[in-house]
C-alpha positions as a Markdown table, in Angstrom:
| # | Residue | x | y | z |
|---|---|---|---|---|
| 1 | Met | 0.0 | 0.0 | 0.0 |
| 2 | Leu | 2.8 | 2.4 | 0.9 |
| 3 | Gln | 4.5 | 1.7 | -2.5 |
| 4 | Leu | 1.3 | 2.6 | -4.3 |
| 5 | Leu | 1.1 | 5.9 | -2.4 |
| 6 | Ile | 4.7 | 6.8 | -3.0 |
| 7 | Gly | 4.4 | 5.8 | -6.7 |
| 8 | Gly | 1.2 | 7.8 | -7.1 |
| 9 | Phe | 2.8 | 10.8 | -5.4 |
| 10 | Ile | 5.8 | 10.6 | -7.7 |
| 11 | Ala | 3.6 | 10.2 | -10.8 |
| 12 | Leu | 1.5 | 13.2 | -9.8 |
| 13 | Thr | 4.6 | 15.3 | -9.1 |
| 14 | Val | 6.0 | 14.5 | -12.6 |
| 15 | Leu | 2.6 | 15.4 | -14.1 |
| 16 | Tyr | 2.5 | 18.6 | -12.1 |
| 17 | Gly | 6.1 | 19.5 | -13.3 |
| 18 | Leu | 5.3 | 18.8 | -16.9 |
| 19 | Leu | 2.1 | 20.7 | -17.0 |
| 20 | Ser | 3.6 | 23.6 | -15.1 |
| 21 | Val | 6.4 | 23.9 | -17.6 |
| 22 | Tyr | 4.0 | 23.5 | -20.6 |
| 23 | Phe | 1.5 | 26.1 | -19.3 |
| 24 | Arg | 4.3 | 28.6 | -18.5 |
| 25 | Ser | 5.7 | 28.1 | -22.0 |
| 26 | Val | 2.3 | 28.7 | -23.6 |
| 27 | His | 1.8 | 31.8 | -21.5 |
| 28 | Arg | 5.2 | 33.2 | -22.4 |
| 29 | Glu | 4.6 | 32.6 | -26.1 |
| 30 | Gly | 1.3 | 34.4 | -25.8 |
| 31 | Leu | 3.0 | 37.4 | -24.2 |
| 32 | Glu | 5.6 | 37.4 | -26.9 |
| 33 | Asn | 3.0 | 37.2 | -29.7 |
| 34 | Arg | 1.0 | 40.0 | -28.1 |
| 35 | Phe | 4.0 | 42.2 | -27.9 |
| 36 | Asp | 5.0 | 41.4 | -31.4 |
| 37 | Ser | 1.6 | 42.3 | -32.7 |
| 38 | Gly | 2.1 | 45.9 | -31.5 |
| 39 | Gly | 0.3 | 48.2 | -29.1 |
| 40 | Glu | 2.7 | 47.5 | -26.2 |
| 41 | Asp | 5.3 | 50.0 | -25.1 |
| 42 | Gly | 8.8 | 49.4 | -23.8 |
| 43 | Leu | 11.2 | 46.5 | -24.2 |
| 44 | Arg | 10.0 | 43.1 | -25.2 |
| 45 | Glu | 12.0 | 41.4 | -22.4 |
| 46 | Asp | 10.5 | 43.7 | -19.7 |
| 47 | Phe | 7.0 | 43.2 | -21.0 |
| 48 | Val | 7.4 | 39.4 | -21.0 |
| 49 | Arg | 9.1 | 39.4 | -17.6 |
| 50 | Gln | 6.3 | 41.5 | -16.0 |
| 51 | Gly | 3.7 | 39.2 | -17.6 |
| 52 | Met | 5.4 | 36.2 | -16.2 |
| 53 | Val | 5.5 | 37.7 | -12.7 |
| 54 | Thr | 1.7 | 38.3 | -13.0 |
| 55 | Tyr | 1.3 | 34.7 | -14.2 |
| 56 | Asp | 3.2 | 33.4 | -11.2 |
| 57 | His | 0.6 | 35.0 | -8.9 |
| 58 | Ser | -2.4 | 34.0 | -11.0 |
| 59 | Leu | -5.2 | 31.7 | -10.1 |
| 60 | Arg | -4.3 | 29.5 | -13.1 |
| 61 | Lys | -0.9 | 28.8 | -11.7 |
| 62 | Arg | -2.3 | 27.9 | -8.2 |
| 63 | Ala | -5.1 | 25.8 | -9.8 |
| 64 | Leu | -2.4 | 23.4 | -11.0 |
| 65 | Arg | -2.1 | 22.2 | -7.4 |
| 66 | Leu | -5.4 | 20.5 | -7.8 |
| 67 | Ile | -3.5 | 17.8 | -9.6 |
| 68 | Tyr | -2.7 | 16.6 | -6.0 |
| 69 | Val | -6.1 | 17.1 | -4.5 |
| 70 | Val | -8.6 | 15.8 | -7.2 |
| 71 | Pro | -7.2 | 12.2 | -7.4 |
| 72 | Val | -7.1 | 11.8 | -3.7 |
| 73 | Val | -10.6 | 13.0 | -3.3 |
| 74 | Leu | -11.9 | 10.7 | -6.0 |
| 75 | Ile | -10.1 | 7.7 | -4.5 |
| 76 | Val | -11.5 | 8.4 | -1.1 |
| 77 | Ala | -15.0 | 9.0 | -2.5 |
| 78 | Ile | -14.9 | 5.7 | -4.5 |
| 79 | Ala | -13.6 | 3.8 | -1.5 |
| 80 | Tyr | -16.3 | 5.2 | 0.7 |
| 81 | Ala | -19.0 | 4.4 | -1.9 |
| 82 | Val | -17.8 | 0.8 | -2.3 |
| 83 | Asn | -17.5 | 0.1 | 1.4 |
| 84 | His | -20.8 | 1.7 | 2.4 |
| 85 | Ser | -23.1 | 0.5 | -0.3 |
């Protein structure tokens, strides 16, 4: 049982890391495209850096932590339903 928990935690951590890098890359690319399309003042690097700081404090970034919560809640709910039916 402990091996299953450790393996699951490792799998969720890898998934969290991969999705975090992917979403961060997509957001950065969107900022770069928005700057390149015009209408933004200043240097491109400063604009992208400020946008990434904003992303780091956004709800979308924090919502990724649900990767740890949702599977645990589902497993507990299924185990409860199976044992109490």
